[in-house]
C-alpha positions in Angstrom: -15.4 -7.5 -22.0 -13.8 -10.5 -23.9 -14.4 -12.6 -27.0 -14.9 -16.0 -25.3 -18.2 -17.8 -25.7 -20.7 -17.7 -22.8 -20.0 -21.3 -21.9 -16.3 -20.7 -21.8 -16.8 -17.7 -19.6 -18.8 -19.7 -17.1 -15.8 -21.8 -16.3 -13.0 -19.3 -17.0 -13.6 -17.3 -13.8 -14.1 -18.2 -10.2 -17.9 -18.7 -9.8 -20.0 -15.8 -8.8 -23.4 -17.3 -9.5 -25.4 -20.5 -9.4 -25.1 -20.8 -13.2 -21.3 -20.8 -13.0 -21.4 -23.4 -10.3 -23.7 -25.6 -12.4 -21.2 -25.2 -15.4 -18.6 -26.8 -13.2 -21.0 -29.4 -11.8 -20.8 -28.1 -8.2 -23.7 -28.5 -5.8 -22.1 -26.4 -3.0 -19.0 -24.3 -2.3 -16.4 -25.0 0.3 -15.4 -21.4 0.8 -17.3 -18.2 -0.1 -15.3 -15.0 -0.5 -17.0 -11.6 0.0 -15.2 -8.6 -1.5 -15.7 -4.9 -1.4 -14.0 -4.7 -4.8 -15.4 -5.7 -8.2 -14.1 -9.1 -9.3 -11.1 -8.7 -11.5 -9.4 -12.1 -12.0 -5.8 -10.8 -11.7 -3.0 -11.5 -9.2 -2.8 -7.8 -8.3 -6.2 -8.1 -6.6 -6.1 -9.8 -3.2 -9.4 -11.8 -3.1 -9.1 -13.4 -6.5 -5.5 -14.3 -5.7 -6.6 -16.1 -2.5 -9.5 -17.7 -4.3 -7.3 -19.0 -7.0 -4.8 -20.3 -4.4 -7.5 -22.3 -2.5 -8.8 -23.5 -5.9 -5.3 -24.9 -6.7 -5.4 -26.8 -3.4 -8.6 -28.5 -4.4 -11.3 -26.4 -2.8 -14.5 -25.2 -4.4 -14.6 -21.4 -4.0 -16.9 -18.6 -5.1 -16.8 -14.8 -5.0 -19.6 -12.4 -4.1 -18.3 -9.1 -5.2 -19.7 -5.8 -3.9 -22.9 -7.2 -2.5 -25.6 -5.0 -1.2 -25.0 -5.4 2.6 -28.6 -4.5 3.2 -30.0 -7.5 1.3 -29.5 -11.0 2.6 -30.2 -12.5 -0.8 -27.0 -11.0 -2.2 -25.0 -13.3 0.1 -27.1 -16.4 -0.7 -26.7 -16.5 -4.5 -24.5 -19.6 -4.3 -26.0 -21.1 -1.2 -24.4 -22.0 2.1 -20.7 -22.8 1.9 -19.5 -26.0 3.6 -16.5 -24.6 5.5 -16.5 -20.8 5.9 -17.0 -17.3 4.6 -13.9 -15.2 4.0 -14.5 -11.4 4.0 -12.4 -8.5 2.8 -13.3 -4.8 2.3 -11.1 -4.9 -0.9 -7.7 -3.4 -1.8 -8.3 -0.3 0.4 -9.6 0.4 3.8 -13.3 1.4 3.1 -13.0 4.7 5.0 -9.9 5.7 3.0 -11.7 4.6 -0.1 -14.7 6.8 0.7 -13.2 10.0 2.2 -10.5 12.6 1.5 -8.1 14.0 4.0 -10.7 16.8 4.6 -13.3 14.1 5.4 -15.2 14.9 2.2 -17.0 12.1 0.4 -15.1 11.0 -2.7 -17.0 11.0 -5.9 -15.4 7.9 -7.5 -14.1 4.4 -6.6 -11.4 3.0 -8.9 -12.3 -0.6 -7.9 -15.9 -0.3 -9.1 -17.2 -0.6 -12.7 -17.4 2.9 -14.2 -15.5 4.3 -11.2 -18.8 4.9 -9.4 -18.7 5.4 -5.6 -21.1 3.9 -3.1 -20.8 0.2 -4.0 -19.4 -0.7 -0.6 -20.4 0.4 2.9 -18.4 2.4 5.5 -16.5 0.1 7.7 -17.1 -2.7 5.2 -15.7 -5.5 7.4 -18.2 -4.9 10.1 -21.1 -4.4 7.7 -20.4 -7.5 5.7 -19.8 -9.7 8.7 -23.1 -8.6 10.2 -24.9 -9.4 6.9 -23.2 -12.8 6.6 -24.0 -13.8 10.1 -27.6 -12.9 9.6 -27.9 -14.7 6.2 -25.7 -17.7 6.9 -26.2 -18.5 10.6 -23.6 -20.7 12.1 -21.0 -20.6 9.2 -17.5 -19.6 10.5 -16.6 -16.1 9.4 -12.9 -15.2 8.6 -12.0 -11.5 8.1 -8.9 -10.3 6.3 -7.5 -7.9 3.8 -5.9 -4.5 4.5 -8.9 -3.1 6.5 -8.9 -6.0 9.0 -5.1 -6.3 9.0 -4.4 -2.8 10.0 -7.3 -2.6 12.5 -6.4 -5.8 14.3 -5.7 -4.0 17.6 -7.2 -1.0 19.2 -6.5 1.8 16.8 -7.1 5.5 16.2 -9.8 6.2 13.7 -9.5 9.6 11.9 -13.1 9.7 10.6 -14.7 9.3 14.0 -11.8 11.0 15.9 -11.7 8.3 18.5 -9.8 5.1 19.4 -11.8 2.2 18.2 -11.7 -1.4 19.4 -10.1 -4.2 17.4 -12.3 -4.9 14.3 -12.3 -8.5 15.4 -14.3 -7.4 18.5 -16.6 -4.9 16.7 -17.4 -7.3 13.8 -17.9 -10.4 16.0 -16.0 -12.5 13.3 -14.5 -15.8 14.4 -11.0 -15.3 13.2 -8.9 -12.5 11.7 -6.2 -13.1 9.1 -3.6 -10.3 8.9 -0.9 -9.8 6.3 -1.0 -11.3 2.8 -3.0 -14.3 4.0 -2.2 -17.2 1.7 -0.5 -19.5 4.2 -2.8 -18.6 7.1 -6.1 -19.0 5.2 -5.0 -22.3 3.6 -4.2 -23.7 7.1 -7.6 -22.5 8.5 -9.5 -24.1 5.7 -7.5 -27.3 6.0 -8.3 -27.6 9.7 -12.0 -26.8 9.1 -12.1 -29.5 6.4 -10.7 -31.9 8.9 -13.7 -31.3 11.1 -12.1 -29.0 13.7 -14.2 -26.2 15.1 -13.2 -22.7 14.4 -13.0 -22.0 18.1 -10.1 -24.4 18.4 -7.9 -22.6 15.7 -5.8 -20.4 18.0 -2.3 -21.4 17.1 -2.1 -20.4 13.4 0.5 -17.8 12.5 -0.8 -14.6 10.9 -4.1 -14.8 12.7 -5.9 -13.0 15.6 -8.5 -14.5 17.9 -10.5 -13.7 21.0 -10.3 -15.4 24.3 -11.1 -14.9 28.0 -7.4 -14.9 29.1 -4.1 -14.3 27.3 -1.6 -17.0 26.5 1.2 -17.3 29.1 3.9 -16.3 26.6 2.0 -13.3 25.1 3.4 -9.7 25.3 0.5 -7.9 26.9 -0.2 -4.4 25.5 -1.9 -1.6 27.4 -5.6 -2.5 27.3 -8.3 -0.8 25.2 -9.7 1.2 28.0 -6.3 2.6 28.8 -5.3 3.5 25.2 -8.7 5.0 24.6 -8.3 7.6 27.4 -4.5 8.1 27.6 -2.4 9.1 24.6 0.8 8.0 26.4 -0.6 4.5 26.9 -1.6 4.5 23.2 2.0 5.4 22.2 3.4 2.7 24.4 1.0 0.1 23.0 2.1 1.1 19.4 5.8 0.9 20.2 5.5 -2.5 21.9 3.4 -3.9 19.0 6.1 -2.8 16.5 9.1 -3.9 18.5 7.7 -7.2 19.5 6.2 -7.9 16.1 7.6 -11.5 16.0 6.0 -12.5 19.3 2.4 -13.3 20.3 0.7 -10.2 21.5 -2.5 -9.7 23.6 -4.7 -6.7 24.4 -7.6 -6.7 26.8 -11.0 -5.3 25.6 -13.0 -5.4 28.7 -13.2 -9.0 29.9 -12.0 -10.4 26.6 -8.6 -10.5 25.1 -7.6 -10.0 21.4 -4.6 -12.3 20.8 -2.4 -11.7 17.7 -0.2 -14.6 16.8 3.2 -14.1 15.3 3.2 -13.3 11.5 3.4 -16.0 8.9 6.8 -17.1 7.6 7.7 -15.2 4.5 7.0 -17.1 1.2 10.0 -18.6 -0.5 10.7 -17.7 -4.1 9.2 -20.9 -5.5 6.0 -20.4 -3.5 5.6 -16.8 -4.8 6.2 -18.0 -8.3 3.5 -20.7 -7.9 1.0 -18.0 -6.9 1.6 -15.9 -10.0 1.5 -19.0 -12.3 -2.2 -19.8 -11.3 -4.7 -19.7 -14.2 -5.9 -16.1 -13.9 -8.1 -14.8 -16.7 -6.4 -11.4 -16.2 -9.7 -9.7 -17.0 -12.7 -8.3 -15.1 -15.6 -10.7 -14.7 -17.5 -11.1 -18.0 -20.7 -9.7 -16.4 -19.3 -6.2 -16.1 -20.3 -3.7 -18.9 -18.2 -0.8 -17.7 -14.4 -0.6 -17.4 -12.8 -0.8 -13.9 -10.2 2.0 -13.5 -7.9 0.1 -11.2 -7.7 -2.7 -13.7 -6.9 -0.4 -16.5 -4.1 1.1 -14.4 -2.4 -2.2 -13.7 -3.4 -4.2 -16.8 0.1 -4.1 -18.4 2.1 -4.0 -15.3 3.9 -6.8 -13.5 4.4 -7.2 -9.7 8.0 -8.5 -9.2 8.0 -8.6 -5.3 6.1 -7.7 -2.2 7.1 -6.3 1.2 9.1 -3.1 2.0 12.1 -2.4 4.2 11.7 1.3 4.2 9.6 1.7 7.3 8.3 5.2 6.4 6.2 6.7 9.1 3.2 7.3 7.0 3.1 3.9 5.2 1.4 0.7 6.2 2.9 -1.6 3.6 5.5 -3.2 6.0 2.8 -3.7 8.6 0.6 -5.6 6.1 3.0 -7.1 3.5 6.0 -7.5 5.9 9.4 -5.9 6.2 11.2 -8.7 4.4 11.1 -8.3 0.7 9.9 -11.4 -1.1 10.9 -11.6 -4.7 9.7 -13.7 -7.6 12.3 -15.4 -9.8 13.4 -13.8 -13.0 11.9 -16.7 -15.0 8.5 -16.2 -13.3 8.4 -12.5 -14.1 9.6 -13.1 -17.7 6.9 -15.7 -18.2 4.2 -13.3 -17.1 5.5 -10.6 -19.5 5.4 -13.2 -22.3 1.8 -13.9 -21.5 1.0 -10.2 -21.6 2.8 -9.8 -24.9 0.5 -12.5 -26.4 -2.6 -10.7 -25.5 -4.4 -9.4 -28.6 -4.8 -5.9 -27.0 -1.1 -5.6 -26.1 0.6 -2.7 -27.9 4.2 -3.3 -26.8 4.4 -1.3 -23.5 4.9 -2.7 -20.1 3.8 0.1 -17.8 5.6 -1.1 -14.7 7.8 -3.8 -13.3 8.0 -3.4 -9.6 6.3 -3.5 -6.2 6.0 -1.2 -3.3 9.4 0.1 -4.2 10.8 -0.9 -7.6 14.5 -1.2 -6.8 13.9 -3.4 -3.7 13.5 -6.4 -6.0 16.0 -9.1 -5.2 17.2 -7.5 -2.0 18.0 -10.3 0.5 19.4 -10.5 4.0 22.8 -12.1 4.8 21.8 -13.4 8.3 18.1 -14.1 8.9 18.8 -14.6 12.6 19.8 -11.0 13.0 16.5 -9.9 11.4 14.5 -12.1 13.7 16.1 -10.4 16.7 16.1 -6.8 15.3 13.6 -4.2 16.7 14.3 -1.5 14.1 11.1 -0.5 12.2 13.1 0.5 9.2 16.0 -1.3 7.5 17.0 1.9 5.7 16.6 4.7 8.3 18.7 6.3 9.8 21.1 4.4 7.6 20.9 1.3 5.4 21.4 -1.9 7.4 24.6 -3.7 6.7 22.7 -7.0 6.8 21.0 -6.1 3.5 22.5 -7.3 0.2 21.6 -4.2 -1.8 24.3 -4.5 -4.5 23.4 -7.9 -5.8 22.4 -6.7 -9.3 19.2 -8.8 -9.5 16.9 -5.8 -10.2 19.0 -4.6 -13.1 19.3 -8.0 -14.6 15.5 -8.5 -14.4 14.8 -5.2 -16.3 17.4 -6.1 -18.9 15.8 -9.5 -19.4 12.2 -8.1 -19.7 13.1 -5.5 -22.3 14.7 -8.3 -24.4 11.4 -10.2 -24.7 10.0 -10.4 -28.2 7.1 -8.0 -28.7 8.0 -5.7 -25.9 8.9 -2.2 -27.1 9.0 -0.2 -23.9 9.3 -1.1 -20.3 8.7 1.6 -17.7 9.2 1.7 -14.0 6.2 3.4 -12.3 6.4 2.0 -8.8 8.7 4.6 -7.5 12.3 4.2 -6.5 14.4 4.7 -3.3 17.2 7.1 -4.4 19.2 6.3 -1.3 19.4 2.6 -2.5 20.3 3.8 -6.0 23.5 5.2 -4.7 24.6 1.6 -4.1 22.9 0.2 -7.3 24.8 1.8 -10.1 23.8 -0.9 -12.6 20.1 -0.4 -11.8 20.4 3.4 -12.0 22.2 3.2 -15.4 19.6 0.9 -16.8 16.7 2.9 -15.4 17.9 6.2 -16.9 18.9 4.6 -20.3 15.8 2.5 -20.9 13.0 2.9 -18.4 12.2 6.6 -18.1 10.0 8.4 -20.5 9.6 12.2 -20.5 9.0 12.3 -16.7 10.1 10.4 -13.7 8.0 10.7 -10.6 9.8 10.1 -7.3 8.6 10.5 -3.8 10.9 12.3 -1.4 7.7 13.3 0.5 9.5 16.2 2.1 12.8 18.2 1.6 13.4 19.5 5.1 15.8 17.4 7.1 14.0 17.8 10.5 10.7 16.6 8.9 12.4 13.9 7.0 13.7 12.5 10.2 10.2 12.3 11.6 9.0 10.6 8.4 11.9 8.1 8.6 13.1 9.2 5.1 16.6 9.9 3.7 18.0 13.4 4.0 17.3 16.0 1.4 20.9 15.9 0.2 20.4 12.4 -1.1 17.5 13.6 -3.3 19.7 16.5 -4.5 22.4 14.0 -5.6 19.8 12.0 -7.4 18.5 15.1 -9.3 22.1 16.0 -10.2 22.8 12.5 -11.6 19.5 12.4 -13.5 20.0 15.7 -15.2 23.7 15.0 -16.0 22.6 11.8 -17.7 19.8 13.6 -19.6 22.3 16.2 -20.8 24.8 13.5 -21.8 22.1 11.7 -23.8 20.6 14.9 -25.3 17.2 14.0 -23.8 14.6 16.4 -22.5 13.4 14.6 -19.4 12.2 15.9 -16.0 11.6 14.9 -12.5 8.3 15.4 -10.7 8.7 15.2 -7.0 5.8 13.8 -4.9 5.4 15.7 -1.7 3.1 15.7 1.4 1.6 18.5 3.4 0.4 18.3 7.0 2.4 15.2 8.1 3.1 15.0 11.8 6.2 17.1 12.6 5.6 19.3 9.5 5.9 23.0 10.3 5.6 26.1 8.1 9.4 26.5 8.4 9.8 23.0 7.0 7.5 23.8 4.1 9.3 27.1 3.4 12.6 25.3 3.3 11.1 22.7 1.0 9.8 25.4 -1.3 13.2 27.0 -1.4 14.8 23.6 -2.3 12.3 23.1 -5.1 13.0 26.6 -6.4 16.8 26.2 -6.2 16.6 22.9 -8.2 14.1 24.2 -10.7 11.5 21.6 -9.7 7.7 22.0 -9.8 5.2 19.8 -8.0 2.1 18.8 -9.9 0.2 17.2 -7.0 0.4 17.5 -3.3 -0.9 14.8 -1.0 -2.5 16.0 2.2 -1.6 13.7 5.1 -4.5 11.3 6.0 -4.1 9.4 9.3 -4.8 5.8 8.3 -5.0 2.9 10.7 -1.8 1.1 11.7 0.9 3.7 10.8 3.5 5.4 12.9 2.4 8.7 11.6 -1.2 8.1 12.7 0.0 7.3 16.2 2.0 10.5 16.2 -1.0 12.5 14.9 -3.3 11.2 17.6 -0.9 11.3 20.5 1.5 14.2 19.6 4.3 11.8 20.7 7.0 9.8 18.9 6.3 6.4 20.5 9.9 5.3 20.2 11.7 8.3 21.5 8.9 9.7 23.7 9.6 13.2 22.3 6.7 15.5 21.5 5.8 16.0 17.8 4.2 19.1 16.4 0.9 18.3 14.7 -0.7 20.4 12.0 -4.5 20.4 12.8 -5.4 23.9 11.6 -7.1 24.0 8.2 -5.4 27.4 7.5 -2.0 25.9 8.3 -2.6 23.0 6.0 -3.7 25.4 3.3 -0.5 27.4 3.7 1.7 24.2 3.6 0.1 23.1 0.4 0.5 26.5 -1.2 4.2 26.5 -0.4 4.7 23.2 -2.1 2.9 24.7 -5.1 4.9 27.9 -5.0 5.0 28.3 -8.8 1.2 28.7 -9.1 -0.2 32.3 -9.1 -3.0 31.2 -6.8 -0.4 30.2 -4.2 1.1 33.7 -3.9 -1.3 35.2 -1.4 -1.3 32.2 1.1 2.5 32.0 0.8 2.9 35.6 1.7 0.6 35.1 4.7 2.7 32.0 5.8 6.0 33.9 5.4 4.7 36.8 7.6 3.5 34.4 10.3 7.1 32.9 10.4 8.8 36.3 10.1 10.5 35.1 6.9 9.2 37.7 4.4 12.7 37.9 3.0 12.3 34.5 1.5 9.5 35.8 -0.7 12.1 37.3 -3.1 13.7 33.9 -3.6 10.4 32.1 -4.2 8.8 34.6 -6.5 11.8 36.2 -8.1 14.1 34.9 -10.8 17.3 35.4 -9.0 19.4 33.3 -6.7 17.9 31.8 -3.6 18.7 32.9 -0.1 21.1 30.1 0.4 23.2 31.2 -2.6 23.2 27.8 -4.2 23.4 27.5 -7.9 20.6 25.7 -9.8 21.7 22.4 -11.2 20.7 23.3 -14.7 20.3 26.9 -15.9 18.0 25.6 -18.7 15.9 23.1 -16.9 14.0 20.5 -19.0 10.7 21.8 -20.1 9.0 19.0 -18.1 10.4 20.4 -14.9 9.0 23.8 -15.6 5.4 23.1 -16.8 2.8 22.6 -14.1 0.2 21.8 -16.7 1.6 18.6 -18.0 -0.7 15.8 -17.0 0.9 12.5 -18.0 3.1 11.3 -15.2 4.5 8.1 -13.8 3.0 7.9 -10.4 4.3 5.6 -7.7 1.9 2.9 -6.7 0.3 2.9 -3.2 -0.6 -0.7 -2.4 
């Protein structure tokens, strides 16, 4: 996988074997990491990032990647760690990684060599913790990563169709770290190194622990037994958890209580810069003989920030990474791009500069105190918060600086953009359209029907229409043939056939064709999953229509793919069921739509018309 000598490789990566420990002169580890992903020594992968962070603090760390959870020997390859074992399922929840929205087994895994599935167990946190406790009796076990983070309280599990207990209870781990984890894990390890027992570590921010009685200052959520039986109690627990996110929370599970401490304080710019300056090899471990698809996807991309203020109903990024955007400095990002440009395999193209949403880079708040008191789950919906500094120009200046770096020929933005923010970021929009869009720009309105967008906590369809107009006007002015590919979702809570018909008519009116449709999957920790399970908007108490019928989901998906011949029959069935047969002429004909609106461009770019074009810029889902 690289040209370094064997001896150099043994010390270039975090140790994964006794031979690599011996090359460093280590007799034992301080911390052993267990990961459901293959080991790629790159800052985009959570476990290697945390391992490098602890290494920089002077601890001896090792990684066991994708062990066979049925074999104790796989967890003993580097012996017994002195302080603790830190376990993560990897970059994805293991159930999301394994199953589609239709609960069918996936055939591949992007985080495994060769893309092969089956390298991690279902409910990996529970399986790995049981294996570690059996193989390394008495060693403190700390669980974290996105699977643990989003399952820290009682939660609805789509794959078993039941409300499950906190993963901290089910796994019998000693502590749970939620969120990004650098600060909390470092504090845990420091206390353990000072000789404190893991049972005494109950005041660390960003952690959850189990006790026999809740702290006096905790916000007590409806208990597990209540939320398991009563959807109204489940909705109340979710709303309280979100609105009181800055306070200590507790939830009873039988005679025990799961206590979730307040989240860690957001990293400052210098701290984030220091993480990305750590000595990553930026390669998969030398032992792998097959490529790892997830690495190939991000190899030439750069993460500029973390966190998201969008608060979209279906997304768990804010619950895991935080609602405050944390941005690296321009100099830090530029230095990383310079390192990439010196790689012998680099061909001049940076595939992405961004984060959960590319144009949130550099957004700051004017008054942090207001944010601490705020109970909104979205800073952008129903309108952009006046406390956000959206127009500061940092994102535009960053892209300009990156494309000036010697050896960089092209810089693309593939993370997805918020077009409602772009209306206040003219400099970023100008730079994006002039320099950072190839033939296609993929954006994620998710839906184009205002009632559904309201449920999703997304901007109105009109905002997307204005963005399409601006994009096409710019393309005509420059004489470029470019197109927009919208990313849409079927089956989201609140999604009705009428919403999908209106969305299809919007697409037709604007000469847009969808290449892929995502079917809504209820994943732990999201507002949409709460609505799917309960049929209730937990904040308003209003009922929400839920699409559970396989036939209805098939009709919704067909409407979004209205341009495909195979969609015609299910669309006609859907139109008849809604008594909207008259809209068939607008969808299948070449004339004007029912609304009478003119298309934006009578000769739409070829990219907007062809459903067969495969190469697209897809927004990252982190």
